[in-house]
C-alpha positions in Angstrom: -42.1 12.6 -14.6 -38.8 10.5 -15.5 -36.9 13.9 -16.3 -37.9 15.3 -13.0 -36.9 12.4 -11.0 -33.5 12.6 -12.8 -33.1 16.1 -11.9 -34.1 15.7 -8.5 -31.4 12.9 -8.0 -29.0 14.8 -10.0 -29.2 17.7 -7.2 -29.1 15.5 -4.3 -25.9 14.2 -5.9 -24.5 17.3 -6.5 -25.3 18.7 -3.0 -23.6 15.5 -1.1 -20.5 16.1 -3.3 -20.0 19.5 -1.8 -20.8 18.7 1.7 -19.2 16.5 4.6 -19.8 15.5 8.0 -17.3 16.9 10.6 -16.5 14.7 13.5 -14.8 16.3 16.7 -13.4 14.3 19.6 -12.5 15.9 22.7 -10.0 14.4 25.0 -8.6 15.4 28.4 -4.7 15.9 28.9 -4.6 12.2 30.2 -6.4 11.1 27.0 -9.8 10.0 28.5 -13.2 11.1 26.6 -14.8 14.2 28.1 -18.6 14.4 28.3 -20.3 17.9 28.6 -18.2 20.1 26.3 -19.8 22.5 24.2 -18.5 22.6 20.8 -19.1 25.3 18.4 -18.6 25.6 14.7 -18.4 29.0 12.7 -17.7 29.7 9.1 -14.6 31.5 8.8 -15.6 33.9 6.1 -18.0 35.8 8.1 -17.9 34.3 11.8 -21.4 33.3 11.3 -22.5 30.3 13.6 -23.2 26.9 11.8 -24.0 24.6 14.7 -23.4 24.0 18.3 -23.3 20.8 20.0 -22.3 19.0 23.5 -20.5 16.0 23.9 -21.6 12.7 25.7 -20.0 9.6 26.4 -17.4 9.0 23.8 -16.4 12.5 23.8 -17.4 13.3 20.4 -19.7 15.7 18.4 -21.1 15.2 14.6 -21.7 18.2 12.5 -23.7 16.5 9.7 -23.6 17.9 6.0 -21.2 20.7 6.5 -20.7 22.7 3.0 -17.0 22.9 1.5 -14.9 25.7 2.9 -13.2 27.1 5.8 -14.4 26.9 9.6 -13.5 27.7 12.9 -14.1 25.3 15.9 -14.6 26.5 19.2 -14.1 24.3 22.1 -15.9 25.1 25.6 -15.0 22.7 28.3 -15.7 23.9 32.0 -12.4 23.7 34.1 -10.3 24.0 31.1 -9.0 26.7 28.4 -10.9 27.8 25.6 -9.5 26.3 22.5 -10.1 27.3 18.7 -8.8 25.3 15.5 -9.3 26.2 11.8 -10.4 23.5 9.7 -11.3 22.9 5.9 -13.8 21.0 4.5 -13.6 18.5 2.9 -10.0 18.1 3.7 -10.7 17.7 7.2 -13.4 15.3 8.1 -12.2 14.5 11.8 -10.5 16.8 14.5 -9.1 15.7 17.8 -8.8 18.3 20.3 -6.9 17.9 23.7 -7.8 20.0 26.5 -5.4 22.1 28.2 -5.2 23.9 31.5 -5.4 27.7 32.0 -5.4 30.5 34.9 -8.4 31.3 36.4 -9.7 34.3 34.3 -9.0 32.2 31.2 -10.7 29.1 32.5 -14.1 28.1 31.0 -16.7 28.4 33.6 -20.8 28.2 33.5 -21.3 30.5 36.8 -20.5 33.7 35.1 -22.9 33.8 32.4 -24.9 30.7 32.8 -23.5 29.5 29.6 -20.0 28.2 29.0 -17.6 31.1 28.7 -14.0 32.2 30.0 -14.2 34.1 33.6 -12.7 37.2 31.9 -15.2 37.1 29.1 -18.2 36.9 31.5 -17.0 39.8 33.7 -17.4 38.1 36.9 -15.4 36.8 39.9 -15.2 33.4 40.0 -13.2 30.8 42.1 -12.8 27.0 40.9 -11.5 24.0 42.6 -11.0 21.1 40.0 -11.9 17.3 40.6 -7.7 16.5 41.0 -7.5 19.4 43.5 -10.7 18.2 45.2 -9.2 14.3 45.5 -6.0 15.5 46.7 -7.6 17.5 49.4 -9.7 14.6 50.5 -12.2 17.2 52.3 -14.8 15.6 54.7 -17.4 18.2 53.7 -18.0 21.1 51.2 -17.4 23.4 53.8 -13.8 22.0 53.9 -13.3 22.8 50.3 -14.8 26.2 50.5 -11.9 27.4 52.3 -9.8 27.7 49.5 -12.0 29.6 47.4 -10.6 33.1 47.1 -13.0 35.7 49.1 -14.9 32.9 51.1 -15.2 32.6 54.8 -16.5 29.7 56.2 -17.8 29.7 59.9 -18.4 26.1 61.4 -20.1 25.7 64.7 -17.9 22.9 66.0 -16.3 19.8 64.3 -17.0 17.5 61.6 -20.9 17.4 60.8 -21.4 20.5 62.5 -23.7 23.5 60.8 -21.1 25.5 58.6 -22.0 28.8 57.1 -20.4 30.9 54.3 -19.8 34.6 54.2 -19.1 36.1 50.9 -18.2 40.0 50.6 -20.0 40.8 53.8 -23.3 39.0 53.1 -25.5 37.0 55.4 -25.0 33.3 55.7 -28.1 32.8 53.9 -27.2 35.4 51.0 -25.5 32.4 48.7 -27.6 30.4 46.1 -26.3 26.8 46.2 -26.7 24.5 43.2 -25.8 20.7 42.8 -25.9 19.0 39.8 -28.4 21.8 38.3 -30.7 21.4 41.3 -31.3 24.3 43.8 -30.6 23.1 47.1 -31.2 26.2 49.5 -34.1 26.3 51.9 -37.0 28.9 51.1 -35.2 31.8 52.5 -31.6 31.0 51.5 -30.1 28.9 54.5 -27.9 26.2 53.6 -25.8 23.9 55.6 -22.3 23.2 54.0 -21.3 21.0 56.8 -23.0 17.9 55.9 -22.7 17.8 51.8 -20.1 15.0 51.1 -17.5 15.6 48.3 -17.1 12.3 46.9 -17.3 12.2 42.8 -17.6 15.7 42.9 -16.0 16.9 39.5 -15.8 20.7 40.0 -16.8 23.6 42.3 -17.1 27.2 41.0 -17.9 29.9 43.3 -19.2 33.0 41.7 -18.9 36.1 44.1 -21.1 39.3 43.7 -24.9 39.4 43.3 -26.5 37.4 40.3 -30.3 37.1 40.7 -30.4 38.1 36.9 -29.6 34.7 36.2 -30.2 32.5 39.1 -33.1 34.2 40.8 -33.7 34.4 44.6 -31.3 34.1 47.0 -28.0 34.9 44.8 -27.3 38.0 47.1 -23.4 37.7 47.2 -22.7 34.2 45.7 -23.4 31.4 43.5 -21.9 28.2 44.6 -22.2 25.1 42.2 -20.9 21.7 42.3 -21.0 18.8 39.6 -20.7 15.1 39.8 -18.2 13.3 37.9 -18.8 11.7 34.6 -17.9 8.5 33.6 -14.8 8.6 30.8 -13.1 5.1 30.0 -14.1 2.6 27.3 -13.8 0.0 29.6 -15.5 -0.1 33.1 -13.5 1.2 35.8 -14.0 -0.2 39.2 -12.5 2.0 42.2 -12.6 1.4 45.7 -10.7 2.4 48.9 -10.9 3.2 52.6 -8.8 5.4 54.8 -8.6 6.2 58.5 -7.3 8.3 61.3 -7.3 9.4 64.9 -10.4 10.1 66.8 -11.7 6.6 65.4 -12.3 8.0 61.9 -13.0 5.5 59.2 -14.0 6.2 55.7 -15.0 3.9 52.8 -16.1 4.0 49.1 -16.7 2.4 46.0 -17.6 3.4 42.2 -17.9 2.1 39.0 -18.0 4.2 35.8 -17.3 4.1 32.1 -18.3 5.7 28.9 -18.8 3.5 25.7 -20.7 4.3 22.6 -23.6 6.5 23.4 -23.7 5.7 26.9 -21.8 7.2 30.1 -22.4 6.3 33.4 -20.8 6.7 37.1 -22.7 4.9 40.2 -21.0 5.5 43.6 -21.1 5.2 47.3 -19.5 6.6 50.3 -19.7 6.1 54.1 -17.6 8.5 56.7 -17.6 7.8 60.5 -15.9 9.5 63.4 -16.1 10.0 67.0 -14.7 13.3 67.0 -12.6 15.0 69.8 -14.2 15.2 73.1 -17.5 14.9 74.3 -20.6 14.2 71.7 -18.8 15.0 68.6 -19.5 11.7 67.0 -20.6 12.4 63.1 -21.8 9.7 60.3 -22.6 10.3 56.8 -23.8 7.9 54.0 -23.8 8.9 50.2 -25.2 7.3 47.2 -25.3 8.8 43.6 -25.3 8.2 40.1 -24.8 10.2 36.8 -25.7 8.4 33.6 -25.8 10.1 30.2 -27.1 8.7 26.6 -26.8 10.4 23.2 -30.4 9.7 21.7 -29.5 11.2 18.5 -26.5 13.5 17.0 -28.5 16.3 18.2 -30.5 15.1 21.3 -28.9 13.9 24.7 -30.2 12.8 28.1 -28.5 13.0 31.5 -29.9 11.6 34.8 -27.9 12.8 38.1 -29.0 11.7 41.7 -27.7 12.4 45.1 -28.9 10.9 48.5 -26.9 11.8 51.7 -28.0 10.8 55.2 -25.9 12.3 58.4 -26.1 12.1 61.9 -23.8 14.0 64.6 -23.5 14.8 68.2 -24.0 18.6 69.0 -21.7 19.6 72.1 -22.9 23.1 71.6 -21.1 26.3 73.0 -18.4 25.7 75.7 -15.2 26.7 74.8 -14.8 30.6 74.2 -11.6 31.8 72.7 -9.6 29.2 74.6 -11.6 29.5 78.2 -13.7 26.4 78.9 -16.6 28.6 80.6 -19.2 25.8 80.2 -19.5 22.1 80.2 -20.3 20.5 76.7 -23.9 19.4 75.8 -23.6 15.7 76.1 -27.3 14.9 74.9 -28.4 17.0 72.0 -28.0 15.5 68.3 -28.8 16.4 64.6 -30.0 14.1 61.9 -30.4 15.2 57.9 -31.5 13.2 54.9 -31.2 14.8 51.7 -32.1 13.8 48.3 -31.8 15.5 44.8 -32.3 14.9 41.5 -32.1 16.2 37.9 -33.0 15.1 34.3 -31.8 17.1 31.3 -32.5 16.8 28.0 -30.2 18.7 25.5 -31.2 19.9 22.2 -28.9 21.2 19.5 -30.2 23.3 16.7 -31.6 24.6 14.5 -28.5 26.4 13.3 -26.1 27.7 16.3 -28.9 27.3 18.7 -28.6 25.0 21.6 -31.9 24.2 24.0 -31.4 22.6 27.7 -34.9 21.1 29.2 -34.2 20.4 32.9 -36.5 18.9 35.3 -35.5 18.8 39.3 -36.5 17.9 42.7 -34.7 18.3 46.3 -36.2 17.0 49.0 -34.7 17.9 52.8 -35.2 16.5 56.2 -33.5 17.9 59.4 -34.2 17.0 63.0 -32.4 18.2 65.8 -33.2 17.2 69.5 -32.1 17.9 73.1 -34.1 15.3 75.2 -32.6 16.2 78.4 -32.5 19.5 80.6 -28.9 20.3 81.8 -29.1 22.9 84.6 -25.5 23.5 84.4 -26.0 25.2 80.8 -28.0 28.1 80.6 -30.9 27.8 78.4 -30.2 24.2 77.8 -33.6 23.0 77.9 -35.2 20.1 76.1 -36.4 20.7 72.6 -36.9 19.3 69.3 -37.1 20.7 65.7 -38.4 19.1 62.7 -38.1 20.5 59.5 -39.2 19.4 55.9 -38.9 21.1 52.5 -39.4 19.9 49.2 -38.5 22.0 46.2 -39.8 20.7 42.4 -39.4 22.3 39.2 -38.3 22.6 35.9 -36.4 24.9 33.6 -35.4 25.7 30.2 -32.1 27.7 28.8 -31.5 28.5 25.2 -28.1 29.5 23.7 -27.7 31.1 20.5 -24.5 32.0 19.1 -25.1 33.8 15.8 -21.3 34.9 15.5 -18.0 34.2 17.2 -18.2 37.4 19.0 -22.0 37.1 20.2 -23.8 34.9 22.6 -27.4 35.2 23.6 -28.8 33.4 26.6 -32.5 33.2 27.5 -34.1 31.1 30.2 -37.0 30.2 32.3 -37.4 28.4 35.5 -40.5 27.4 37.7 -40.0 26.3 41.4 -42.7 24.8 43.7 -41.9 25.1 47.4 -43.5 23.1 50.0 -42.4 23.4 53.8 -43.4 22.2 57.3 -41.7 23.4 60.4 -42.6 21.9 64.0 -40.9 22.9 66.9 -41.4 21.6 70.7 -39.2 23.6 73.5 -41.4 22.2 76.3 -41.7 18.8 77.8 -43.9 15.8 77.7 -46.1 17.0 80.5 -46.1 20.7 79.2 -45.4 20.8 75.4 -44.8 24.3 73.8 -45.5 23.6 70.4 -45.1 25.8 67.3 -45.9 25.2 63.7 -45.3 26.6 60.3 -46.4 25.3 57.1 -46.4 27.0 53.6 -46.3 26.7 49.9 -45.4 29.1 47.3 -43.9 29.3 43.8 -41.3 31.3 42.0 -41.4 31.9 38.2 -37.9 33.1 37.1 -37.3 34.8 33.3 -34.2 36.2 32.0 -32.1 37.1 29.1 -28.8 38.0 28.5 -26.4 39.3 25.7 -22.5 38.9 25.9 -20.4 40.7 23.1 -16.6 40.1 22.8 -15.1 42.4 20.2 -11.5 42.8 20.0 -10.2 44.2 23.3 -13.7 44.8 24.6 -16.1 42.5 26.5 -19.6 43.5 27.2 -22.4 41.4 29.1 -26.1 42.6 29.6 -28.8 41.0 31.3 -32.0 41.5 33.0 -34.0 38.9 35.2 -37.7 38.9 36.3 -38.9 37.0 39.3 -42.4 36.5 40.4 -42.9 35.2 43.8 -46.4 34.3 45.2 -44.9 35.7 48.6 -43.5 39.1 47.5 -44.8 39.5 44.0 -42.6 41.0 41.0 -39.0 42.0 41.0 -36.5 42.8 38.0 -32.9 42.5 38.4 -30.5 44.0 36.0 -26.9 43.2 35.3 -24.4 45.0 33.1 -20.5 44.4 33.4 -17.6 44.9 31.0 -13.9 44.7 30.6 -11.3 46.4 28.2 -7.6 45.1 27.3 -5.7 48.7 27.9 -2.4 47.1 27.0 -1.6 43.9 25.2 1.7 43.1 26.8 4.3 40.7 26.3 5.9 37.7 27.6 6.6 38.6 31.0 3.8 41.1 31.4 0.6 40.1 29.5 -2.5 41.8 28.8 -3.6 44.2 31.2 -7.4 44.2 31.5 -9.7 46.5 33.3 -13.0 45.4 34.5 -16.4 46.8 36.1 -19.9 45.8 36.8 -23.3 46.4 38.4 -25.8 43.8 39.4 -28.7 43.2 41.7 -29.3 40.3 44.2 -32.6 39.4 46.0 -33.3 37.1 48.4 -37.0 35.5 49.3 -38.2 35.6 52.9 -38.1 32.4 54.9 -41.3 30.2 55.6 -41.6 31.6 58.9 -41.1 35.2 58.1 -43.9 35.0 55.2 -46.4 32.4 56.9 -45.7 33.0 60.5 -45.5 30.6 63.4 -48.6 29.3 65.1 -47.9 28.5 68.9 -48.4 29.9 72.4 -46.4 33.1 71.4 -47.3 33.2 67.7 -45.5 35.0 65.0 -47.9 36.8 62.8 -47.8 36.1 59.0 -46.7 38.9 56.8 -48.0 38.6 53.4 -46.6 42.0 52.4 -42.9 41.3 53.0 -40.5 42.1 50.2 -37.3 40.6 49.2 -34.0 41.6 50.8 -32.0 43.3 48.0 -28.6 43.9 47.3 -27.0 46.7 44.9 -23.6 45.5 44.4 -20.7 47.4 42.3 -17.3 46.0 41.8 -14.4 47.5 39.8 -10.4 46.4 39.3 -7.8 45.5 37.1 -6.5 42.1 36.0 -2.7 41.4 34.9 -1.4 38.3 33.0 2.0 37.3 33.5 4.8 34.9 32.6 2.8 33.9 29.3 -0.4 33.8 30.9 1.0 31.2 33.3 -0.1 33.7 36.2 -2.8 36.1 36.6 -3.2 38.7 39.2 -6.4 41.0 40.1 -7.2 43.4 42.5 -10.6 44.5 42.8 -12.9 47.0 45.0 -16.5 45.7 45.7 -19.2 47.6 47.2 -22.7 45.6 48.4 -25.6 47.9 49.7 -28.4 45.6 51.2 -31.6 47.0 51.7 -34.9 45.8 52.8 -33.8 43.2 55.3 -36.1 41.5 57.6 -36.4 42.2 61.3 -38.3 40.4 64.2 -40.3 43.0 66.0 -41.9 41.9 69.3 -45.2 43.5 70.6 -45.0 43.6 74.4 -48.7 44.7 74.7 -50.1 42.0 72.6 -47.4 39.3 73.2 -47.2 38.9 69.3 -44.4 39.1 67.0 -43.8 39.7 63.4 -40.9 39.9 60.8 -40.9 43.2 58.7 -38.7 44.9 56.2 -36.6 47.6 58.1 -32.8 46.8 58.2 -30.1 48.3 56.1 -26.4 47.6 55.9 -23.4 48.1 54.0 -20.4 46.0 53.2 -17.4 47.0 51.1 -13.8 46.0 50.6 -11.1 44.7 48.2 -9.8 41.4 47.0 -6.5 40.6 45.6 -6.0 37.4 43.9 -3.3 35.5 42.4 -3.7 32.3 40.4 -2.3 30.1 37.7 0.1 27.4 36.7 3.8 28.0 37.3 3.9 24.7 35.5 1.3 22.3 33.8 1.5 19.9 36.6 1.9 22.8 39.5 -1.0 25.1 40.4 -1.1 28.1 42.7 -4.2 30.2 44.1 -3.8 32.7 46.9 -6.1 35.6 47.9 -6.4 38.6 50.3 -9.8 39.9 51.2 -10.5 43.1 53.2 -13.9 43.7 54.2 -15.7 46.6 56.2 -19.4 46.1 57.4 -21.6 48.5 59.2 -25.3 48.2 60.0 -27.0 51.6 58.6 -30.5 51.2 60.0 -32.1 48.9 62.7 -35.0 48.9 65.4 -34.0 51.1 68.4 -31.5 49.2 70.6 -32.4 49.7 74.4 -29.7 48.0 76.7 -32.2 48.2 79.4 -34.4 46.3 77.5 -31.8 43.4 77.0 -30.9 44.6 73.5 -26.9 45.2 73.0 -26.0 48.0 70.6 -22.7 46.5 70.0 -24.5 43.7 68.2 -27.8 45.1 67.0 -27.2 48.6 66.9 -26.7 51.1 64.3 -22.9 51.9 63.4 -22.2 48.1 64.6 -20.2 45.7 62.1 -22.0 42.7 61.0 -21.3 39.6 63.1 -19.0 37.0 62.1 -17.2 38.9 59.2 -13.5 39.3 59.4 -11.9 42.6 58.5 -9.2 40.4 57.0 -8.9 36.9 55.6 -6.7 35.1 53.1 -5.8 31.7 51.5 -3.3 29.7 49.7 -3.7 26.5 48.0 -0.8 24.9 46.0 -1.4 21.7 44.1 1.4 19.3 42.4 -0.3 16.7 40.3 1.8 14.2 38.2 1.0 11.0 36.9 2.8 8.8 39.5 2.4 11.3 42.6 0.8 14.5 43.7 0.7 16.7 46.9 -1.3 19.6 48.0 -0.8 22.2 50.8 -2.8 24.7 52.0 -3.2 27.8 54.5 -6.1 29.4 55.4 -6.0 32.8 57.5 -9.0 34.6 59.2 -8.6 37.7 61.2 -10.3 38.8 64.5 -14.0 39.2 63.8 -17.1 40.6 65.9 -19.2 37.8 67.4 -21.4 37.3 70.5 -21.7 34.5 73.0 -25.4 35.1 73.3 -25.3 34.2 76.6 -26.6 37.6 78.1 -24.6 37.6 81.4 -24.5 34.1 82.5 -20.7 34.5 81.7 -18.5 37.6 81.1 -19.9 39.1 77.8 -17.7 38.0 74.6 -17.8 40.2 71.8 -15.4 38.8 69.1 -13.8 35.4 67.8 -9.9 35.3 67.9 -8.3 35.2 64.7 -6.7 32.1 63.4 -4.5 30.4 60.9 -4.6 26.7 59.9 -2.7 24.4 57.6 -3.8 21.4 55.5 -1.5 18.9 53.9 -2.1 16.0 51.3 -0.3 13.7 48.9 -0.8 10.5 47.0 1.7 8.0 45.4 0.8 5.3 42.8 2.4 2.0 44.3 1.3 0.5 40.6 -1.4 0.8 38.2 -4.0 -0.5 40.4 -3.0 0.8 44.0 -2.4 4.2 45.1 -1.7 5.2 48.7 -2.7 8.4 50.0 -2.6 10.6 53.2 -4.0 14.1 54.6 -2.9 15.9 57.7 -5.6 18.7 58.8 -4.9 21.4 61.1 -1.5 20.3 61.0 0.1 22.5 63.6 -2.9 21.7 66.1 -4.3 25.1 66.3 -7.0 25.7 69.0 -9.4 28.1 67.6 -13.0 28.4 67.3 -14.6 29.8 64.1 -17.9 30.4 65.7 -17.6 31.6 69.5 -18.0 28.8 72.0 -17.7 26.1 69.4 -14.0 24.7 69.2 -12.8 23.5 65.8 -11.3 20.0 65.3 -7.2 19.7 66.5 -4.8 18.1 64.3 -6.2 15.0 62.6 -4.5 12.9 60.2 -6.2 10.1 57.7 -4.5 7.7 55.4 -5.3 4.9 53.2 -5.2 3.1 49.8 -7.3 3.5 46.7 -7.4 0.4 44.2 -8.5 0.7 40.6 -9.3 -1.9 38.2 -10.2 -1.6 34.5 -10.5 1.6 33.2 -8.1 1.3 30.1 
């Protein structure tokens, strides 16, 4: 027995002598620790995956008991360039990696493949805004930042706080999957209002263009929009607070405390914005509270909790100013209120081997109230009404990432969602109410698998997603994309890459469409509704320039929308129902220039051409009040401009920074929807706006900043009848203590 024990101890000592721990520390270009970075370890001899871990508060990961030999460390930090370094064990037991910025195609993103990978490897069209860009822009809401994402067209029905919709590649405004801190926040049926989502403490925004239901399930018809809350990065607590103000009675204040020490990182913040707006009944107020806390439970297990709550109120002056003509008086009485809360809890488990697992629970609660208490005889159709909408979406998800080789990545996932909604509308008076009510409960189950191969010049991604929805049943969505470097290039003209892809998207029906509306004029439920679908194709070329400092791409896209849901009225029974009937087409081209002329100077410029057409729709009889220029076969889709472009320049140094942005939107089809009360209007005029911003560090603790929006005071409406805010300025001071 003693001999056996001696032999066992000897084997343990020998194995320990030929193995060591490898510690990898990740730092930002400014020297701060970075959480949420995926670090992968591969054997150099055969490219086999050894381990995969993710950084937490102190920006470090530890690979234990690594056998002697040569290895490759791959660092994938979203928003930065992919980095790879060779290490030898036991000579190297500690490695420090400083992150570097890159052009958009070479930037690590999450949206393109649901796991960290560069945009060019995922074969996806992804636009990115970094935290420093967002801070310089100082946007009031998400809609203000989205304007500078290539290919994104934002239509806001008024000023700050007004309903803001997003149109991408000719799709409908409810064809965008929106995810904040891992929480899906669309209303059932895809609708989402970007006009009241504050951008305070947002670390990064990604927008993937094209259908993506393979990974994200329902609503990802033409884009996926994702936002992430910033994490704490400094060893000592950082206290940051400030305020700014401007014309139209605008006042804005905020505060946060953040840090990262040992196994913990934290960021707790609050924000308050108020403005009177321009003209009658355009007041807006929004309060934000949030937090992001992470803890490393063991070297292989980490937990993260993220919370956001925002509560808004705004006046609604409604439609009155039509392409420069004030044809109606503004509505002085209508107002809207929203209360939104979202939460996610993540458990990340590294191992065994090169596996990484993410378990997530999430919940989103949305309440919206719109009220017009007074009948206004000077405005057509302006009768009293009130609408109350309540949605709750809760669920959990799992995602597994396996990297068996440097050139192979396997991703599998499952998501369960429980949707519960209640809609109550009253378009009558106290004495004569006209109530309509919708209530529904349904579940979604998503299952997907995806394989990514990067071999020499070739990148290929194959995936398939399965959705089971209690409203429409089952659906399968495939995806395939690839790219090939046809010319490796040199210093001036870098690699030339051809890319192409095909994917499908689906959108579930809304609760009113599936469950109907009970009331005096009921809408019958339709349990046989199918999901709306998009078959999307894209193909193009990417060219790197000036040593990969710049990248220019040209891309053709083609979206075929099928089984679109239409409202049909029965004039005999005076009932109505939603059915799958419509079909439409959107196709066009995108040209995008992005990159960094210098490390502190970035550029993003884009041009988008879009052609749309209604291919199938119910018969449109003008004598019955249907306008074929809006609803008829052959008509273009509303509010999609044929031509749109944007330019964003960002200069960000240690002491000072500046940003300049231009958005240009061409003439687009629209309607006043007043049906003869004024001369019919069938278009919204084109416009361009310029936004400027800058900051200067007065000292170590104080920063002065200012922003000028719509700098040339352009008068325009993004939606016909709803004038945009004129020139407006905000200036303030930001104070910073601690954080060393």
